C-alpha positions in Angstrom: 0.0 0.0 0.0 2.7 2.4 1.0 4.8 1.7 -2.1 1.9 2.0 -4.5 0.8 5.3 -2.8 4.4 6.7 -3.3 4.2 5.7 -6.9 0.9 7.3 -7.5 2.1 10.6 -5.9 4.3 11.0 -9.0 1.2 10.9 -11.1 -1.3 12.9 -9.0 -1.0 16.4 -7.7 -3.4 15.8 -4.8 -2.5 13.3 -2.1 -6.1 12.1 -1.7 -6.4 11.3 -5.4 -3.1 9.4 -5.2 -4.3 7.4 -2.3 -7.7 6.7 -4.0 -5.8 5.3 -7.0 -3.4 3.3 -4.8 -6.3 1.8 -2.9 -8.1 0.9 -6.1 -5.0 -0.7 -7.6 -3.4 -2.3 -4.6 -6.5 -3.1 -2.6 -7.5 -6.3 -4.4 -4.0 -7.7 -4.1 -3.9 -7.0 -0.4 -7.4 -8.4 0.2 -6.5 -11.6 -1.9 -3.2 -11.9 -0.1 -4.7 -11.5 3.4 -7.6 -13.8 2.6 -5.3 -16.5 1.4 -3.3 -16.4 4.6 -6.5 -16.3 6.7 -8.0 -19.3 4.9 -4.8 -21.3 5.0 -4.5 -20.7 8.8 -8.2 -21.6 9.3 -7.5 -25.0 7.7 -5.4 -25.8 10.8 -8.7 -26.1 12.6 -9.1 -29.5 10.9 -5.9 -30.8 12.6 -6.1 -33.6 15.2 -3.3 -32.1 17.3 -4.8 -29.7 19.7 -1.9 -27.2 19.7 -2.1 -26.9 15.9 -5.9 -26.8 15.9 -6.0 -23.9 18.4 -3.2 -22.0 16.6 -5.0 -21.5 13.3 -8.0 -19.3 14.4 -5.8 -17.2 16.6 -3.4 -16.4 13.8 -6.2 -16.0 11.3 -7.9 -13.3 13.5 -4.6 -11.5 13.8 -4.0 -11.4 10.1 -7.6 -10.3 9.4 -7.3 -7.4 11.9 -4.0 -6.4 10.4 -5.4 -6.4 6.9 -8.3 -4.3 8.0 -6.0 -1.8 9.6 -3.8 -1.6 6.5 -6.8 -0.8 4.3 -8.3 1.8 6.6 -6.1 3.3 9.2 -2.8 3.3 7.3 -4.2 5.1 4.2 -5.8 7.7 6.4 -2.5 8.3 8.3 -0.4 8.5 5.1 -2.8 11.1 3.5 -2.7 13.2 6.6 1.0 13.9 6.1 2.7 15.8 3.3 4.9 14.2 0.7 7.9 14.8 3.0 6.9 11.7 4.9 8.9 9.8 2.3 12.1 11.8 3.1 14.8 11.7 1.8 13.2 10.4 -1.5 10.2 12.6 -1.7 8.1 11.6 -4.7 7.5 14.8 -6.6 4.6 15.2 -8.9 5.6 14.5 -12.5 9.0 12.9 -11.6 10.3 9.8 -13.4 8.4 6.5 -13.1 10.3 4.1 -10.8 9.6 1.2 -13.2 11.9 2.5 -15.8 15.1 2.2 -13.8 16.6 0.5 -10.7 18.1 -2.8 -9.9 15.0 -4.9 -10.6 14.3 -3.3 -13.9 17.9 -4.3 -14.9 17.4 -7.8 -13.6 14.2 -8.2 -15.7 15.9 -7.0 -18.8 18.9 -9.2 -18.1 16.6 -12.3 -17.9 14.6 -11.3 -21.0 16.9 -12.6 -23.8 17.3 -16.1 -22.3 14.5 -16.8 -19.9 14.3 -20.5 -20.4 18.0 -21.0 -19.5 17.4 -18.9 -16.4 14.4 -20.7 -15.1 15.7 -24.2 -15.8 19.0 -23.4 -14.1 17.3 -21.9 -11.1 14.9 -24.8 -10.8 17.7 -27.3 -11.0 19.6 -25.5 -8.3 16.5 -25.4 -6.1 15.9 -29.1 -6.8 19.5 -29.9 -5.6 18.9 -27.9 -2.4 15.7 -29.8 -1.9 17.6 -33.1 -1.8 18.5 -32.2 1.8 14.9 -33.2 2.7 16.1 -36.8 2.8 18.0 -36.0 5.9 15.2 -34.3 7.8 14.3 -36.2 11.0 10.9 -34.7 12.1 10.0 -37.6 14.4 10.2 -35.5 17.5 12.8 -34.3 19.9 13.8 -36.0 23.2 13.8 -33.9 26.4 17.5 -33.4 26.1 17.4 -32.4 22.5 14.6 -29.9 23.1 17.1 -27.4 24.6 20.2 -25.7 23.2 22.2 -26.2 26.3 22.0 -28.3 29.5 19.3 -27.1 31.9 19.0 -28.8 35.3 16.0 -30.9 34.1 18.1 -32.5 31.4 21.1 -33.0 33.7 18.8 -34.6 36.3 17.3 -36.9 33.7 20.8 -38.1 32.6 21.7 -38.8 36.3 18.4 -40.8 36.7 19.1 -42.8 33.6 22.6 -43.7 34.7 21.5 -45.3 38.0 18.0 -46.6 37.4 16.1 -48.3 34.6 15.8 -46.1 31.6 12.1 -45.6 31.9 11.9 -45.3 35.7 10.9 -41.6 35.7 8.2 -42.0 33.0 6.3 -45.2 33.6 3.7 -46.8 31.3 0.2 -46.5 32.8 -2.7 -48.9 32.1 -6.2 -48.4 33.4 -9.2 -50.6 32.8 -12.1 -52.5 34.4 -11.5 -53.6 38.1 -12.8 -57.1 37.2 -9.9 -57.5 34.8 -7.2 -56.0 37.0 -5.2 -59.2 37.4 -5.4 -60.0 33.7 -4.2 -56.5 32.8 -1.3 -56.8 35.1 -0.4 -60.2 33.6 -0.6 -58.8 30.1 1.5 -55.8 30.9 4.1 -57.9 32.7 4.3 -60.3 29.7 5.1 -57.5 27.3 8.7 -57.5 26.1 10.3 -54.1 27.0 8.4 -53.8 30.3 9.7 -54.5 33.8 8.8 -53.8 37.4 5.0 -54.0 37.0 3.1 -52.8 40.1 0.2 -54.6 41.7 -3.1 -53.3 40.5 -4.8 -50.5 42.5 -8.6 -49.9 42.2 -9.8 -46.3 42.5 -13.0 -44.6 41.4 -14.2 -47.6 39.4 -10.9 -48.1 37.5 -8.0 -50.5 37.9 -4.6 -48.8 37.7 -1.4 -50.7 36.8 2.0 -49.2 36.2 5.1 -50.7 34.4 8.7 -49.5 33.7 10.2 -49.3 30.3 13.5 -51.0 29.7 14.3 -48.5 26.9 14.7 -44.7 27.1 11.1 -43.3 27.2 11.6 -41.2 24.1 13.2 -43.8 21.9 11.8 -45.7 19.0 12.2 -48.9 21.0 10.0 -47.4 23.7 7.3 -46.4 21.2 7.4 -50.0 19.8 6.9 -51.2 23.4 3.8 -49.0 23.8 2.3 -50.6 20.6 2.9 -54.0 22.1 1.4 -53.1 25.4 -1.7 -51.7 23.7 -2.1 -54.9 21.6 -1.7 -57.0 24.8 -4.1 -55.2 27.1 -6.7 -54.6 24.4 -6.9 -58.4 23.9 -8.1 -58.8 27.5 -11.9 -59.3 27.2 -14.1 -56.8 29.0 -11.1 -54.8 30.3 -11.8 -51.6 28.2 -8.1 -50.9 28.7 -6.4 -47.6 28.0 -2.6 -47.0 27.9 -1.0 -43.7 28.9 2.1 -42.1 30.3 4.5 -39.6 28.7 5.8 -42.1 26.1 2.3 -43.0 25.0 1.3 -39.4 24.8 4.4 -38.5 22.6 3.7 -41.5 20.3 0.1 -40.3 19.8 1.3 -36.7 19.2 3.7 -38.0 16.5 0.9 -39.9 14.8 -1.5 -37.1 15.0 1.1 -34.7 13.5 1.7 -37.2 10.6 -2.1 -37.3 10.0 -2.3 -33.5 10.0 0.5 -33.2 7.4 -1.2 -35.7 5.1 -4.5 -33.8 5.4 -3.5 -30.2 5.5 -0.6 -29.9 3.1 -2.6 -30.7 0.0 -5.7 -28.8 1.4 -3.7 -25.6 1.8 -2.2 -26.0 -1.6 -5.7 -26.4 -3.1 -6.9 -23.2 -1.3 -3.9 -21.3 -2.6 -4.6 -22.5 -6.2 -8.3 -21.6 -6.2 -7.6 -18.1 -4.8 -4.9 -17.5 -7.4 -7.1 -18.7 -10.2 -9.9 -16.4 -9.1 -7.6 -13.4 -8.7 -5.6 -13.8 -11.9 -8.5 -15.1 -14.0 -6.3 -17.8 -15.4 -5.3 -21.5 -14.9 -1.8 -21.8 -16.2 -0.3 -19.1 -14.0 -1.8 -20.5 -10.8 -0.5 -24.0 -11.6 3.0 -22.7 -12.3 3.0 -20.3 -9.3 1.8 -23.1 -7.0 4.6 -25.4 -8.3 7.2 -22.6 -7.6 6.0 -22.3 -4.0 6.3 -26.0 -3.4 9.8 -26.1 -4.9 10.8 -23.1 -2.7 9.4 -24.8 0.4 11.3 -28.0 -0.4 14.5 -26.2 -1.0 14.2 -24.2 2.2 13.5 -27.4 4.2 16.3 -29.2 2.5 18.9 -26.6 3.4 17.5 -26.4 6.9 17.8 -30.1 7.4 21.4 -29.9 6.3 22.2 -27.1 8.8 20.3 -28.8 11.6 22.3 -32.0 11.2 25.8 -30.9 10.1 26.2 -27.4 11.4 24.0 -27.0 14.5 24.1 -30.7 15.4 20.5 -30.8 16.5 19.1 -34.2 17.3 16.1 -33.9 14.9 13.0 -31.7 14.6 9.7 -31.5 16.3 6.8 -33.5 14.7 4.9 -30.2 14.0 7.9 -28.5 12.4 7.2 -29.4 8.7 3.6 -28.4 8.9 4.2 -25.0 10.6 7.0 -24.1 8.2 4.9 -25.2 5.3 2.0 -22.9 6.4 4.3 -19.9 6.9 6.3 -20.3 3.7 3.4 -21.3 1.4 1.1 -18.6 2.6 3.8 -15.9 2.5 5.2 -17.2 -0.8 1.7 -16.9 -2.3 1.5 -13.3 -0.8 4.5 -12.3 -2.8 3.2 -14.1 -5.9 0.0 -12.1 -5.6 1.9 -8.8 -5.2 4.0 -9.6 -8.3 1.5 -11.2 -10.6 -1.4 -8.7 -10.0 1.0 -6.0 -11.1 2.3 -8.0 -14.0 -1.3 -8.6 -15.1 -2.1 -4.9 -14.8 1.0 -3.9 -16.9 0.3 -6.7 -19.4 -3.1 -5.1 -20.1 -1.3 -1.8 -20.9 1.1 -3.4 -23.4 1.7 -7.2 -23.5 2.6 -10.1 -21.3 6.4 -10.1 -21.6 6.8 -6.3 -21.2 4.3 -6.6 -18.3 6.6 -9.2 -16.6 9.6 -6.8 -16.8 7.6 -3.8 -15.6 5.9 -5.8 -12.9 9.2 -6.9 -11.5 10.6 -3.4 -11.6 7.6 -2.0 -9.8 7.3 -4.7 -7.1 10.8 -6.2 -6.7 12.0 -3.6 -4.1 8.7 -3.9 -2.2 8.8 -7.7 -2.1 12.5 -8.0 -1.1 12.1 -5.3 1.5 9.1 -7.1 3.0 11.1 -10.4 2.9 14.0 -8.9 4.8 11.7 -7.5 7.5 9.9 -10.8 7.9 13.0 -12.9 7.8 14.6 -10.7 10.5 11.4 -11.1 12.6 11.6 -14.9 12.4 15.3 -15.0 12.9 14.8 -13.5 16.4 13.4 -16.8 17.4 16.9 -18.2 17.2 17.8 -16.3 20.4 15.4 -18.5 22.4 17.2 -21.6 23.8 14.5 -24.0 22.6 15.5 -26.1 19.7 12.1 -26.2 18.1 11.8 -22.4 18.0 15.4 -22.0 16.7 14.6 -24.4 13.9 11.3 -22.6 13.0 13.1 -19.3 13.0 16.0 -20.5 10.8 13.8 -22.4 8.3 11.2 -19.6 7.8 13.8 -16.8 7.7 15.9 -18.7 5.1 12.9 -19.7 3.2 11.5 -16.2 3.0 14.8 -14.8 1.7 15.1 -17.6 -0.8 11.6 -17.0 -2.0 11.8 -13.2 -2.3 15.3 -12.9 -3.8 15.5 -16.0 -6.0 12.1 -17.7 -6.6 9.8 -14.7 -6.9 12.2 -12.3 -8.5 14.2 -14.6 -10.8 12.4 -17.9 -11.3 8.8 -16.6 -11.7 10.0 -13.7 -13.9 11.9 -16.0 -16.1 8.8 -18.3 -16.4 6.7 -15.2 -17.2 9.1 -14.2 -19.9 9.5 -17.6 -21.4 5.8 -18.6 -21.4 4.6 -15.1 -22.3 0.9 -14.6 -23.0 0.1 -18.3 -22.5 0.7 -17.8 -18.8 -2.7 -16.1 -18.7 -4.7 -18.8 -20.5 -7.7 -18.9 -20.9 -8.2 -15.2 -20.2 -8.1 -12.6 -23.0 -4.5 -11.8 -22.3 -3.6 -15.2 -23.7 -4.7 -13.9 -27.1 -2.7 -10.6 -27.0 0.4 -10.9 -29.2 3.7 -10.3 -27.4 7.4 -10.1 -28.6 9.7 -13.1 -28.6 12.4 -13.1 -25.9 15.0 -12.5 -28.7 13.1 -9.3 -29.7 13.2 -8.1 -26.1 17.0 -8.6 -26.1 17.3 -6.5 -29.3 15.0 -3.8 -27.9 17.1 -3.6 -24.7 20.4 -3.4 -26.8 18.9 -0.6 -28.9 17.8 1.3 -25.9 21.2 1.1 -24.3 22.8 2.2 -27.6 20.5 5.3 -27.7 21.3 6.0 -24.0 
């Protein structure tokens, strides 16, 4: 909004007219962007995991309120001040258009002669970065791995494990019908991986039995033992047995997180595609843009996995880590796609699709990269917290945003726009508007430089 208002001040003498035009031009992109993020976050309400399910509506409300403020309060405040609010680069009425010069205009013209080579090279590099995903271990963090350091709780747990059975501090708990108490105890005691089973205690209409794991309570071996315990006690007729304890809870959380990923990742992607198709009035562009977002996410996660394992030496990642990073990066990546492509579409109507791609990048490149740096810095602050999970979220999202804004949005998407040209906008009317071939753009740029 601010960048578009500054641009319109060069074309309008009166500030209120400039803001009215900025709202008219930028408003739909902001509304579509905010709506995309809100809906993507609301899909988290379908999660099985309570922490994820509760997070979605809270964040969605925050984004919706922020969007409302940016469309009402911010424009009113900007118009209330003279042009000097943009000091030291005051946009004077009638001054040169910012889309004709600058770093991003030069980037666009540099890509124009060989866009196919640029996007293929960029996509291959991102694909190589995404290979790091094979090393991502998002099966959960142990108590010791959850901290960057050695707090007293972790030290105490290590001392306990050194002198007592591995699962002594986190027993497996079985409750069921009092009539089947003896059978439940026998089934628990007969389970491989369980030792020191207590006599059953009956309270409030339930039989309570407790056993000790022979494996560390947050290990894969312990999780396998929980499955064996459940199979054993569930086979006791009429027992109505339930298995709990910290290890059982962590196992259930891990499985719920896996379910949520399988459900929500494609659902969010479908939401993003539909909104893009409605906004851009096309089908090819949304398909390609959605693919670039997925590639960007995979590359960011691949690089993050490499750093977590080989640089930071973390023990793994939390089970909810992939989903949360996906929500942030996909939603924000689509934000930047919307900002770029709505401007490209606007400029394409003025001339043609390929010139629109160059002008759109020149007009929005600075805005998108600036927003990316601000957001990346915000998430990077999470790395100061001594919790491994928050450090990983901060690093992955900060890196992913920078990758998306500097490389994917500004280079890959622009190169695809320039290579595909008007067919990017199929089946809308823009697909039938002739545009110059990439080689012609190269000759046009060379001629302009010669004249200059």
